[in-house]
N, CA, C and O atoms as a Tinker XYZ file with bonds, in Angstrom:
   384  protein
     1  N     29.155000   10.749000  -67.924000    73     2
     2  CA    28.119000   11.707000  -68.312000    64     1     3
     3  C     26.720000   11.073000  -68.244000    63     2     4     5
     4  O     25.769000   11.685000  -67.758000    81     3
     5  N     26.623000    9.853000  -68.735000    73     3     6
     6  CA    25.318000    9.173000  -68.713000    64     5     7
     7  C     24.815000    8.991000  -67.288000    63     6     8     9
     8  O     23.616000    9.076000  -67.024000    81     7
     9  N     25.756000    8.737000  -66.366000    73     7    10
    10  CA    25.366000    8.530000  -64.973000    64     9    11
    11  C     24.669000    9.767000  -64.423000    63    10    12    13
    12  O     23.627000    9.659000  -63.777000    81    11
    13  N     25.239000   10.938000  -64.676000    73    11    14
    14  CA    24.639000   12.176000  -64.176000    64    13    15
    15  C     23.265000   12.390000  -64.800000    63    14    16    17
    16  O     22.333000   12.834000  -64.130000    81    15
    17  N     23.148000   12.080000  -66.061000    73    15    18
    18  CA    21.871000   12.230000  -66.768000    64    17    19
    19  C     20.797000   11.337000  -66.133000    63    18    20    21
    20  O     19.691000   11.795000  -65.845000    81    19
    21  N     21.133000   10.063000  -65.920000    73    19    22
    22  CA    20.181000    9.134000  -65.293000    64    21    23
    23  C     19.875000    9.554000  -63.864000    63    22    24    25
    24  O     18.720000    9.518000  -63.438000    81    23
    25  N     20.903000    9.953000  -63.120000    73    23    26
    26  CA    20.693000   10.410000  -61.736000    64    25    27
    27  C     19.742000   11.601000  -61.697000    63    26    28    29
    28  O     18.885000   11.689000  -60.817000    81    27
    29  N     19.894000   12.518000  -62.653000    73    27    30
    30  CA    19.047000   13.710000  -62.695000    64    29    31
    31  C     17.597000   13.330000  -63.004000    63    30    32    33
    32  O     16.669000   13.857000  -62.391000    81    31
    33  N     17.408000   12.418000  -63.951000    73    31    34
    34  CA    16.064000   11.943000  -64.293000    64    33    35
    35  C     15.427000   11.298000  -63.065000    63    34    36    37
    36  O     14.266000   11.555000  -62.747000    81    35
    37  N     16.201000   10.459000  -62.381000    73    35    38
    38  CA    15.704000    9.742000  -61.198000    64    37    39
    39  C     15.329000   10.731000  -60.104000    63    38    40    41
    40  O     14.291000   10.589000  -59.457000    81    39
    41  N     16.182000   11.737000  -59.900000    73    39    42
    42  CA    15.927000   12.750000  -58.869000    64    41    43
    43  C     14.711000   13.609000  -59.238000    63    42    44    45
    44  O     13.816000   13.810000  -58.417000    81    43
    45  N     14.686000   14.107000  -60.462000    73    43    46
    46  CA    13.607000   15.005000  -60.908000    64    45    47
    47  C     12.234000   14.347000  -60.848000    63    46    48    49
    48  O     11.230000   15.017000  -60.607000    81    47
    49  N     12.191000   13.043000  -61.064000    73    47    50
    50  CA    10.916000   12.322000  -61.105000    64    49    51
    51  C     10.614000   11.541000  -59.828000    63    50    52    53
    52  O      9.651000   10.777000  -59.782000    81    51
    53  N     11.433000   11.729000  -58.790000    73    51    54
    54  CA    11.265000   10.996000  -57.527000    64    53    55
    55  C     11.125000    9.492000  -57.771000    63    54    56    57
    56  O     10.325000    8.824000  -57.115000    81    55
    57  N     11.901000    8.968000  -58.709000    73    55    58
    58  CA    11.771000    7.568000  -59.124000    64    57    59
    59  C     11.978000    6.573000  -57.983000    63    58    60    61
    60  O     11.328000    5.529000  -57.938000    81    59
    61  N     12.877000    6.898000  -57.069000    73    59    62
    62  CA    13.213000    5.932000  -56.026000    64    61    63
    63  C     12.150000    5.811000  -54.932000    63    62    64    65
    64  O     12.271000    4.966000  -54.046000    81    63
    65  N     11.129000    6.635000  -54.987000    73    63    66
    66  CA    10.089000    6.584000  -53.954000    64    65    67
    67  C      8.773000    6.003000  -54.471000    63    66    68    69
    68  O      7.806000    5.904000  -53.716000    81    67
    69  N      8.726000    5.620000  -55.746000    73    67    70
    70  CA     7.454000    5.228000  -56.358000    64    69    71
    71  C      7.135000    3.736000  -56.291000    63    70    72    73
    72  O      6.017000    3.333000  -56.611000    81    71
    73  N      8.099000    2.912000  -55.881000    73    71    74
    74  CA     7.854000    1.471000  -55.788000    64    73    75
    75  C      8.287000    0.983000  -54.417000    63    74    76    77
    76  O      9.271000    1.468000  -53.859000    81    75
    77  N      7.546000    0.018000  -53.876000    73    75    78
    78  CA     7.935000   -0.593000  -52.617000    64    77    79
    79  C      9.114000   -1.541000  -52.835000    63    78    80    81
    80  O      9.279000   -2.094000  -53.922000    81    79
    81  N      9.925000   -1.723000  -51.804000    73    79    82
    82  CA    11.113000   -2.563000  -51.920000    64    81    83
    83  C     10.832000   -3.977000  -52.428000    63    82    84    85
    84  O     11.582000   -4.463000  -53.274000    81    83
    85  N      9.780000   -4.666000  -51.950000    73    83    86
    86  CA     9.545000   -6.021000  -52.475000    64    85    87
    87  C      9.358000   -6.035000  -53.997000    63    86    88    89
    88  O      9.823000   -6.954000  -54.672000    81    87
    89  N      8.685000   -5.030000  -54.530000    73    87    90
    90  CA     8.457000   -4.975000  -55.983000    64    89    91
    91  C      9.717000   -4.541000  -56.729000    63    90    92    93
    92  O      9.959000   -4.986000  -57.851000    81    91
    93  N     10.511000   -3.684000  -56.115000    73    91    94
    94  CA    11.799000   -3.305000  -56.716000    64    93    95
    95  C     12.640000   -4.574000  -56.876000    63    94    96    97
    96  O     13.241000   -4.803000  -57.926000    81    95
    97  N     12.673000   -5.390000  -55.827000    73    95    98
    98  CA    13.457000   -6.629000  -55.875000    64    97    99
    99  C     12.888000   -7.601000  -56.912000    63    98   100   101
   100  O     13.647000   -8.256000  -57.626000    81    99
   101  N     11.567000   -7.697000  -56.998000    73    99   102
   102  CA    10.916000   -8.540000  -58.014000    64   101   103
   103  C     11.329000   -8.108000  -59.420000    63   102   104   105
   104  O     11.746000   -8.928000  -60.238000    81   103
   105  N     11.206000   -6.812000  -59.684000    73   103   106
   106  CA    11.525000   -6.278000  -61.006000    64   105   107
   107  C     13.009000   -6.470000  -61.307000    63   106   108   109
   108  O     13.380000   -6.862000  -62.413000    81   107
   109  N     13.850000   -6.194000  -60.323000    73   107   110
   110  CA    15.295000   -6.352000  -60.508000    64   109   111
   111  C     15.620000   -7.795000  -60.873000    63   110   112   113
   112  O     16.384000   -8.053000  -61.803000    81   111
   113  N     15.032000   -8.733000  -60.134000    73   111   114
   114  CA    15.324000  -10.149000  -60.350000    64   113   115
   115  C     14.923000  -10.596000  -61.748000    63   114   116   117
   116  O     15.685000  -11.292000  -62.418000    81   115
   117  N     13.743000  -10.205000  -62.189000    73   115   118
   118  CA    13.291000  -10.645000  -63.517000    64   117   119
   119  C     14.140000  -10.025000  -64.637000    63   118   120   121
   120  O     14.359000  -10.657000  -65.670000    81   119
   121  N     14.614000   -8.796000  -64.434000    73   119   122
   122  CA    15.385000   -8.118000  -65.479000    64   121   123
   123  C     16.852000   -8.549000  -65.462000    63   122   124   125
   124  O     17.432000   -8.812000  -66.515000    81   123
   125  N     17.449000   -8.621000  -64.283000    73   123   126
   126  CA    18.881000   -8.895000  -64.194000    64   125   127
   127  C     19.216000  -10.364000  -63.973000    63   126   128   129
   128  O     20.366000  -10.767000  -64.148000    81   127
   129  N     18.235000  -11.166000  -63.592000    73   127   130
   130  CA    18.484000  -12.590000  -63.375000    64   129   131
   131  C     17.406000  -13.367000  -64.109000    63   130   132   133
   132  O     17.394000  -13.399000  -65.339000    81   131
   133  N     16.501000  -13.995000  -63.369000    73   131   134
   134  CA    15.395000  -14.708000  -63.988000    64   133   135
   135  C     14.271000  -14.819000  -62.962000    63   134   136   137
   136  O     14.498000  -14.647000  -61.764000    81   135
   137  N     13.095000  -15.098000  -63.422000    73   135   138
   138  CA    11.978000  -15.216000  -62.489000    64   137   139
   139  C     10.724000  -14.626000  -63.068000    63   138   140   141
   140  O     10.598000  -14.451000  -64.280000    81   139
   141  N      9.793000  -14.318000  -62.183000    73   139   142
   142  CA     8.529000  -13.730000  -62.626000    64   141   143
   143  C      8.196000  -12.554000  -61.726000    63   142   144   145
   144  O      8.745000  -12.406000  -60.635000    81   143
   145  N      7.299000  -11.736000  -62.200000    73   143   146
   146  CA     6.882000  -10.550000  -61.454000    64   145   147
   147  C      5.380000  -10.645000  -61.208000    63   146   148   149
   148  O      4.620000  -11.024000  -62.099000    81   147
   149  N      4.966000  -10.304000  -60.017000    73   147   150
   150  CA     3.545000  -10.410000  -59.662000    64   149   151
   151  C      2.729000   -9.311000  -60.329000    63   150   152   153
   152  O      3.269000   -8.296000  -60.770000    81   151
   153  N      1.436000   -9.528000  -60.396000    73   151   154
   154  CA     0.533000   -8.518000  -60.955000    64   153   155
   155  C      0.623000   -7.225000  -60.143000    63   154   156   157
   156  O      0.627000   -6.128000  -60.702000    81   155
   157  N      0.695000   -7.368000  -58.822000    73   155   158
   158  CA     0.816000   -6.189000  -57.950000    64   157   159
   159  C      2.063000   -5.383000  -58.314000    63   158   160   161
   160  O      2.014000   -4.158000  -58.427000    81   159
   161  N      3.184000   -6.093000  -58.495000    73   159   162
   162  CA     4.437000   -5.397000  -58.811000    64   161   163
   163  C      4.428000   -4.841000  -60.239000    63   162   164   165
   164  O      5.045000   -3.811000  -60.510000    81   163
   165  N      3.739000   -5.511000  -61.133000    73   163   166
   166  CA     3.565000   -4.951000  -62.481000    64   165   167
   167  C      2.839000   -3.610000  -62.384000    63   166   168   169
   168  O      3.195000   -2.641000  -63.054000    81   167
   169  N      1.815000   -3.581000  -61.535000    73   167   170
   170  CA     1.085000   -2.328000  -61.322000    64   169   171
   171  C      1.987000   -1.231000  -60.802000    63   170   172   173
   172  O      1.901000   -0.086000  -61.246000    81   171
   173  N      2.855000   -1.575000  -59.856000    73   171   174
   174  CA     3.789000   -0.582000  -59.314000    64   173   175
   175  C      4.804000   -0.158000  -60.371000    63   174   176   177
   176  O      5.166000    1.016000  -60.456000    81   175
   177  N      5.259000   -1.113000  -61.175000    73   175   178
   178  CA     6.227000   -0.806000  -62.230000    64   177   179
   179  C      5.625000    0.160000  -63.248000    63   178   180   181
   180  O      6.261000    1.141000  -63.633000    81   179
   181  N      4.411000   -0.121000  -63.676000    73   179   182
   182  CA     3.729000    0.760000  -64.632000    64   181   183
   183  C      3.482000    2.129000  -63.993000    63   182   184   185
   184  O      3.610000    3.162000  -64.650000    81   183
   185  N      3.128000    2.124000  -62.705000    73   183   186
   186  CA     2.935000    3.382000  -61.984000    64   185   187
   187  C      4.216000    4.188000  -61.869000    63   186   188   189
   188  O      4.180000    5.418000  -61.812000    81   187
   189  N      5.336000    3.502000  -61.835000    73   187   190
   190  CA     6.651000    4.145000  -61.788000    64   189   191
   191  C      6.865000    4.999000  -63.036000    63   190   192   193
   192  O      7.424000    6.094000  -62.969000    81   191
   193  N      6.413000    4.482000  -64.167000    73   191   194
   194  CA     6.568000    5.193000  -65.432000    64   193   195
   195  C      7.774000    4.698000  -66.208000    63   194   196   197
   196  O      8.766000    4.255000  -65.630000    81   195
   197  N      7.670000    4.782000  -67.520000    73   195   198
   198  CA     8.729000    4.261000  -68.395000    64   197   199
   199  C     10.025000    5.050000  -68.248000    63   198   200   201
   200  O     11.105000    4.462000  -68.302000    81   199
   201  N      9.945000    6.356000  -68.065000    73   199   202
   202  CA    11.146000    7.189000  -67.936000    64   201   203
   203  C     11.951000    6.752000  -66.717000    63   202   204   205
   204  O     13.166000    6.567000  -66.799000    81   203
   205  N     11.263000    6.589000  -65.582000    73   203   206
   206  CA    11.940000    6.151000  -64.354000    64   205   207
   207  C     12.482000    4.730000  -64.519000    63   206   208   209
   208  O     13.618000    4.443000  -64.144000    81   207
   209  N     11.675000    3.864000  -65.072000    73   207   210
   210  CA    12.080000    2.472000  -65.266000    64   209   211
   211  C     13.376000    2.400000  -66.066000    63   210   212   213
   212  O     14.324000    1.726000  -65.663000    81   211
   213  N     13.414000    3.092000  -67.194000    73   211   214
   214  CA    14.598000    3.075000  -68.061000    64   213   215
   215  C     15.814000    3.667000  -67.361000    63   214   216   217
   216  O     16.908000    3.106000  -67.432000    81   215
   217  N     15.630000    4.792000  -66.688000    73   215   218
   218  CA    16.747000    5.454000  -66.010000    64   217   219
   219  C     17.315000    4.577000  -64.894000    63   218   220   221
   220  O     18.532000    4.497000  -64.726000    81   219
   221  N     16.444000    3.923000  -64.135000    73   219   222
   222  CA    16.905000    3.057000  -63.044000    64   221   223
   223  C     17.658000    1.842000  -63.579000    63   222   224   225
   224  O     18.678000    1.451000  -63.012000    81   223
   225  N     17.171000    1.244000  -64.658000    73   223   226
   226  CA    17.860000    0.094000  -65.261000    64   225   227
   227  C     19.226000    0.531000  -65.784000    63   226   228   229
   228  O     20.228000   -0.147000  -65.553000    81   227
   229  N     19.268000    1.655000  -66.484000    73   227   230
   230  CA    20.540000    2.136000  -67.039000    64   229   231
   231  C     21.526000    2.478000  -65.933000    63   230   232   233
   232  O     22.716000    2.186000  -66.050000    81   231
   233  N     21.040000    3.094000  -64.857000    73   231   234
   234  CA    21.934000    3.423000  -63.753000    64   233   235
   235  C     22.486000    2.153000  -63.104000    63   234   236   237
   236  O     23.658000    2.099000  -62.733000    81   235
   237  N     21.637000    1.134000  -62.968000    73   235   238
   238  CA    22.101000   -0.132000  -62.399000    64   237   239
   239  C     23.173000   -0.753000  -63.284000    63   238   240   241
   240  O     24.158000   -1.291000  -62.779000    81   239
   241  N     22.991000   -0.683000  -64.590000    73   239   242
   242  CA    23.981000   -1.229000  -65.521000    64   241   243
   243  C     25.336000   -0.519000  -65.408000    63   242   244   245
   244  O     26.371000   -1.107000  -65.720000    81   243
   245  N     25.332000    0.730000  -64.967000    73   243   246
   246  CA    26.587000    1.484000  -64.831000    64   245   247
   247  C     27.372000    1.068000  -63.591000    63   246   248   249
   248  O     28.546000    1.411000  -63.452000    81   247
   249  N     26.724000    0.328000  -62.688000    73   247   250
   250  CA    27.385000   -0.128000  -61.473000    64   249   251
   251  C     28.424000   -1.187000  -61.843000    63   250   252   253
   252  O     28.114000   -2.123000  -62.580000    81   251
   253  N     29.662000   -1.050000  -61.338000    73   251   254
   254  CA    30.714000   -2.032000  -61.657000    64   253   255
   255  C     30.339000   -3.483000  -61.315000    63   254   256   257
   256  O     30.869000   -4.416000  -61.918000    81   255
   257  N     29.436000   -3.674000  -60.359000    73   255   258
   258  CA    28.998000   -5.031000  -60.008000    64   257   259
   259  C     28.319000   -5.746000  -61.176000    63   258   260   261
   260  O     28.256000   -6.975000  -61.211000    81   259
   261  N     27.815000   -4.968000  -62.123000    73   259   262
   262  CA    27.055000   -5.550000  -63.233000    64   261   263
   263  C     27.779000   -5.431000  -64.571000    63   262   264   265
   264  O     27.168000   -5.604000  -65.625000    81   263
   265  N     29.094000   -5.132000  -64.533000    73   263   266
   266  CA    29.840000   -4.935000  -65.776000    64   265   267
   267  C     29.952000   -6.210000  -66.613000    63   266   268   269
   268  O     30.203000   -6.145000  -67.816000    81   267
   269  N     29.765000   -7.367000  -65.977000    73   267   270
   270  CA    29.846000   -8.640000  -66.694000    64   269   271
   271  C     28.581000   -8.931000  -67.519000    63   270   272   273
   272  O     28.580000   -9.845000  -68.344000    81   271
   273  N     27.524000   -8.171000  -67.304000    73   271   274
   274  CA    26.262000   -8.396000  -68.019000    64   273   275
   275  C     26.260000   -7.680000  -69.363000    63   274   276   277
   276  O     26.923000   -6.658000  -69.537000    81   275
   277  N     25.521000   -8.220000  -70.290000    73   275   278
   278  CA    25.373000   -7.588000  -71.603000    64   277   279
   279  C     24.302000   -6.498000  -71.515000    63   278   280   281
   280  O     23.130000   -6.803000  -71.296000    81   279
   281  N     24.695000   -5.225000  -71.685000    73   279   282
   282  CA    23.690000   -4.150000  -71.623000    64   281   283
   283  C     22.548000   -4.354000  -72.614000    63   282   284   285
   284  O     21.395000   -4.069000  -72.291000    81   283
   285  N     22.849000   -4.837000  -73.802000    73   283   286
   286  CA    21.802000   -5.044000  -74.816000    64   285   287
   287  C     20.771000   -6.061000  -74.334000    63   286   288   289
   288  O     19.571000   -5.873000  -74.534000    81   287
   289  N     21.236000   -7.141000  -73.699000    73   287   290
   290  CA    20.314000   -8.176000  -73.196000    64   289   291
   291  C     19.471000   -7.632000  -72.047000    63   290   292   293
   292  O     18.270000   -7.891000  -71.970000    81   291
   293  N     20.107000   -6.881000  -71.162000    73   291   294
   294  CA    19.388000   -6.327000  -70.014000    64   293   295
   295  C     18.347000   -5.309000  -70.475000    63   294   296   297
   296  O     17.217000   -5.314000  -69.987000    81   295
   297  N     18.720000   -4.441000  -71.406000    73   295   298
   298  CA    17.764000   -3.449000  -71.938000    64   297   299
   299  C     16.599000   -4.182000  -72.607000    63   298   300   301
   300  O     15.442000   -3.793000  -72.441000    81   299
   301  N     16.902000   -5.236000  -73.358000    73   299   302
   302  CA    15.839000   -6.011000  -74.019000    64   301   303
   303  C     14.906000   -6.648000  -72.983000    63   302   304   305
   304  O     13.687000   -6.623000  -73.152000    81   303
   305  N     15.472000   -7.221000  -71.906000    73   303   306
   306  CA    14.639000   -7.819000  -70.851000    64   305   307
   307  C     13.837000   -6.746000  -70.122000    63   306   308   309
   308  O     12.699000   -6.975000  -69.713000    81   307
   309  N     14.438000   -5.587000  -69.967000    73   307   310
   310  CA    13.764000   -4.463000  -69.321000    64   309   311
   311  C     12.540000   -4.037000  -70.134000    63   310   312   313
   312  O     11.461000   -3.826000  -69.581000    81   311
   313  N     12.717000   -3.914000  -71.435000    73   311   314
   314  CA    11.619000   -3.521000  -72.335000    64   313   315
   315  C     10.547000   -4.608000  -72.364000    63   314   316   317
   316  O      9.352000   -4.313000  -72.338000    81   315
   317  N     10.986000   -5.868000  -72.418000    73   315   318
   318  CA    10.042000   -6.988000  -72.432000    64   317   319
   319  C      9.224000   -7.009000  -71.138000    63   318   320   321
   320  O      8.010000   -7.210000  -71.170000    81   319
   321  N      9.890000   -6.801000  -70.009000    73   319   322
   322  CA     9.200000   -6.784000  -68.719000    64   321   323
   323  C      8.198000   -5.639000  -68.681000    63   322   324   325
   324  O      7.063000   -5.817000  -68.239000    81   323
   325  N      8.616000   -4.466000  -69.144000    73   323   326
   326  CA     7.737000   -3.293000  -69.183000    64   325   327
   327  C      6.505000   -3.593000  -70.033000    63   326   328   329
   328  O      5.375000   -3.365000  -69.601000    81   327
   329  N      6.730000   -4.108000  -71.246000    73   327   330
   330  CA     5.616000   -4.392000  -72.166000    64   329   331
   331  C      4.676000   -5.459000  -71.605000    63   330   332   333
   332  O      3.457000   -5.342000  -71.733000    81   331
   333  N      5.234000   -6.492000  -70.987000    73   331   334
   334  CA     4.408000   -7.545000  -70.388000    64   333   335
   335  C      3.543000   -6.973000  -69.263000    63   334   336   337
   336  O      2.356000   -7.281000  -69.159000    81   335
   337  N      4.158000   -6.137000  -68.426000    73   335   338
   338  CA     3.410000   -5.533000  -67.318000    64   337   339
   339  C      2.330000   -4.584000  -67.839000    63   338   340   341
   340  O      1.211000   -4.565000  -67.328000    81   339
   341  N      2.672000   -3.812000  -68.844000    73   339   342
   342  CA     1.713000   -2.869000  -69.428000    64   341   343
   343  C      0.509000   -3.628000  -69.974000    63   342   344   345
   344  O     -0.634000   -3.223000  -69.759000    81   343
   345  N      0.763000   -4.722000  -70.677000    73   343   346
   346  CA    -0.321000   -5.533000  -71.238000    64   345   347
   347  C     -1.177000   -6.131000  -70.120000    63   346   348   349
   348  O     -2.404000   -6.173000  -70.216000    81   347
   349  N     -0.516000   -6.589000  -69.069000    73   347   350
   350  CA    -1.224000   -7.198000  -67.944000    64   349   351
   351  C     -2.107000   -6.171000  -67.229000    63   350   352   353
   352  O     -3.251000   -6.464000  -66.880000    81   351
   353  N     -1.577000   -4.987000  -67.019000    73   351   354
   354  CA    -2.300000   -3.942000  -66.294000    64   353   355
   355  C     -3.408000   -3.346000  -67.154000    63   354   356   357
   356  O     -4.472000   -2.987000  -66.649000    81   355
   357  N     -3.151000   -3.241000  -68.464000    73   355   358
   358  CA    -4.139000   -2.646000  -69.365000    64   357   359
   359  C     -5.280000   -3.587000  -69.715000    63   358   360   361
   360  O     -6.362000   -3.142000  -70.099000    81   359
   361  N     -5.038000   -4.902000  -69.583000    73   359   362
   362  CA    -6.097000   -5.843000  -69.955000    64   361   363
   363  C     -7.187000   -5.842000  -68.901000    63   362   364   365
   364  O     -6.894000   -5.737000  -67.710000    81   363
   365  N     -8.437000   -5.955000  -69.319000    73   363   366
   366  CA    -9.536000   -5.932000  -68.335000    64   365   367
   367  C     -9.470000   -7.146000  -67.424000    63   366   368   369
   368  O     -9.151000   -8.253000  -67.858000    81   367
   369  N     -9.772000   -6.921000  -66.182000    73   367   370
   370  CA    -9.774000   -7.989000  -65.193000    64   369   371
   371  C    -10.963000   -8.909000  -65.432000    63   370   372   373
   372  O    -12.057000   -8.432000  -65.734000    81   371
   373  N    -10.770000  -10.223000  -65.302000    73   371   374
   374  CA   -11.895000  -11.160000  -65.495000    64   373   375
   375  C    -13.035000  -10.911000  -64.483000    63   374   376   377
   376  O    -14.190000  -11.242000  -64.750000    81   375
   377  N    -12.702000  -10.337000  -63.347000    73   375   378
   378  CA   -13.726000  -10.106000  -62.318000    64   377   379
   379  C    -14.449000   -8.782000  -62.522000    63   378   380   381
   380  O    -15.391000   -8.475000  -61.793000    81   379
   381  N    -14.022000   -8.000000  -63.500000    73   379   382
   382  CA   -14.631000   -6.672000  -63.705000    64   381   383
   383  C    -15.978000   -6.777000  -64.387000    63   382   384
   384  O    -16.626000   -5.760000  -64.634000    81   383
């Protein structure tokens, strides 16, 4: 049931078309593995929107390939990544 709900959110909001593949991979890596995300990709992530971000992470967690991961840890990393990007994008640029 959750899968259909996330799929519907993703479809209704055109979530899969809002980020370029390099940034999708950046975001995926930082949330599901380890690493860092560029300022450019943070901008794309924030532009994606929190609803899309959450739905895409939850849908990925439903994939059997990721059943070995702790959903609580992934959701926490997802929220942390979102908050870090939001802070980065919202903070005034030193060159402004």
